C-alpha positions as a Markdown table, in Angstrom:
| # | Residue | x | y | z |
|---|---|---|---|---|
| 1 | Unk | -23.7 | 1.0 | -7.4 |
| 2 | Unk | -21.2 | 3.9 | -7.5 |
| 3 | Unk | -18.4 | 3.7 | -10.1 |
| 4 | Unk | -15.3 | 1.7 | -9.1 |
| 5 | Unk | -12.5 | 3.9 | -7.8 |
| 6 | Unk | -9.1 | 2.2 | -7.9 |
| 7 | Unk | -7.7 | 4.8 | -5.4 |
| 8 | Unk | -10.0 | 3.5 | -2.6 |
| 9 | Unk | -8.0 | 0.3 | -2.0 |
| 10 | Unk | -4.7 | 2.3 | -2.2 |
| 11 | Unk | -6.0 | 4.5 | 0.7 |
| 12 | Unk | -7.0 | 1.3 | 2.5 |
| 13 | Unk | -3.5 | 0.0 | 2.1 |
| 14 | Unk | -2.0 | 3.3 | 3.4 |
| 15 | Unk | -4.1 | 3.1 | 6.6 |
| 16 | Unk | -3.1 | -0.5 | 7.2 |
| 17 | Unk | 0.6 | 0.3 | 6.6 |
| 18 | Unk | 0.3 | 3.1 | 9.2 |
| 19 | Unk | -1.3 | 0.7 | 11.6 |
| 20 | Unk | 1.6 | -1.8 | 10.9 |
| 21 | Unk | 4.1 | 1.0 | 11.7 |
| 22 | Unk | 2.4 | 1.9 | 15.0 |
| 23 | Unk | 2.4 | -1.8 | 15.9 |
| 24 | Unk | 6.1 | -2.1 | 15.0 |
| 25 | Unk | 6.9 | 1.1 | 16.9 |
| 26 | Unk | 5.0 | 0.0 | 20.0 |
| 27 | Unk | 4.1 | 3.7 | 20.3 |
| 28 | Unk | 2.2 | 6.5 | 18.6 |
| 29 | Unk | 5.2 | 8.8 | 19.0 |
| 30 | Unk | 5.5 | 10.3 | 15.4 |
| 31 | Unk | 9.3 | 9.8 | 15.2 |
| 32 | Unk | 9.1 | 6.1 | 16.3 |
| 33 | Unk | 6.2 | 5.5 | 13.9 |
| 34 | Unk | 8.1 | 7.2 | 11.1 |
| 35 | Unk | 11.2 | 5.0 | 11.8 |
| 36 | Unk | 9.1 | 1.9 | 12.0 |
| 37 | Unk | 7.3 | 2.8 | 8.8 |
| 38 | Unk | 10.7 | 2.9 | 7.0 |
| 39 | Unk | 11.3 | -0.8 | 7.9 |
| 40 | Unk | 8.2 | -2.2 | 6.3 |
| 41 | Unk | 9.0 | -4.7 | 3.5 |
| 42 | Unk | 6.8 | -7.0 | 1.5 |
| 43 | Unk | 3.6 | -5.5 | 2.9 |
| 44 | Unk | 0.7 | -7.2 | 1.0 |
| 45 | Unk | -1.7 | -4.6 | -0.4 |
| 46 | Unk | -5.4 | -5.1 | -1.1 |
| 47 | Unk | -4.8 | -4.4 | -4.8 |
| 48 | Unk | -2.2 | -7.1 | -5.2 |
| 49 | Unk | 0.7 | -4.6 | -4.9 |
| 50 | Unk | 3.5 | -5.5 | -2.5 |
| 51 | Unk | 4.9 | -2.5 | -0.6 |
| 52 | Unk | 8.6 | -2.0 | 0.4 |
| 53 | Unk | 9.3 | 1.3 | 2.1 |
| 54 | Unk | 12.6 | 2.9 | 1.2 |
| 55 | Unk | 14.7 | 5.1 | 3.4 |
| 56 | Unk | 13.1 | 8.2 | 1.8 |
| 57 | Unk | 9.6 | 7.0 | 2.4 |
| 58 | Unk | 8.7 | 5.9 | -1.1 |
| 59 | Unk | 6.4 | 2.9 | -1.1 |
| 60 | Unk | 5.3 | 2.0 | -4.6 |
| 61 | Unk | 7.8 | 0.1 | -6.8 |
| 62 | Unk | 5.3 | -1.7 | -9.0 |
| 63 | Unk | 2.5 | -0.6 | -11.2 |
| 64 | Unk | -0.6 | -2.6 | -12.1 |
| 65 | Unk | -2.3 | -2.6 | -15.5 |
| 66 | Unk | -5.9 | -3.2 | -14.6 |
| 67 | Unk | -9.1 | -3.7 | -16.5 |
| 68 | Unk | -12.4 | -2.8 | -14.9 |
| 69 | Unk | -15.1 | -5.2 | -15.8 |
| 70 | Unk | -18.6 | -5.3 | -14.1 |
| 71 | Unk | -17.4 | -2.8 | -11.5 |
| 72 | Unk | -14.4 | -5.0 | -10.4 |
| 73 | Unk | -10.8 | -4.7 | -11.2 |
| 74 | Unk | -8.8 | -7.5 | -12.8 |
| 75 | Unk | -5.0 | -7.3 | -12.9 |
| 76 | Unk | -3.8 | -7.7 | -16.4 |
| 77 | Unk | 0.0 | -7.1 | -15.8 |
| 78 | Unk | 2.3 | -6.2 | -13.0 |
| 79 | Unk | 5.4 | -4.0 | -13.7 |
| 80 | Unk | 8.2 | -3.6 | -11.2 |
| 81 | Unk | 10.4 | -0.5 | -11.3 |
């Protein structure tokens, strides 16, 4: 089994957030998708993070302290910022 990479689920979350923005926009027009992306709030991520997109496009407002055990991550603490 390859080593665990915590960035993989973050990429997964990003793709699903993009899909959510396209769905909200009802279009693939990049301006409509961008505007819809900015409205995403409380999006549940695969890692346990919850994403709120701000007007400047920032998405991560929490950090997770994780421990990798037997190739799987376990959230030890969640820090909001």
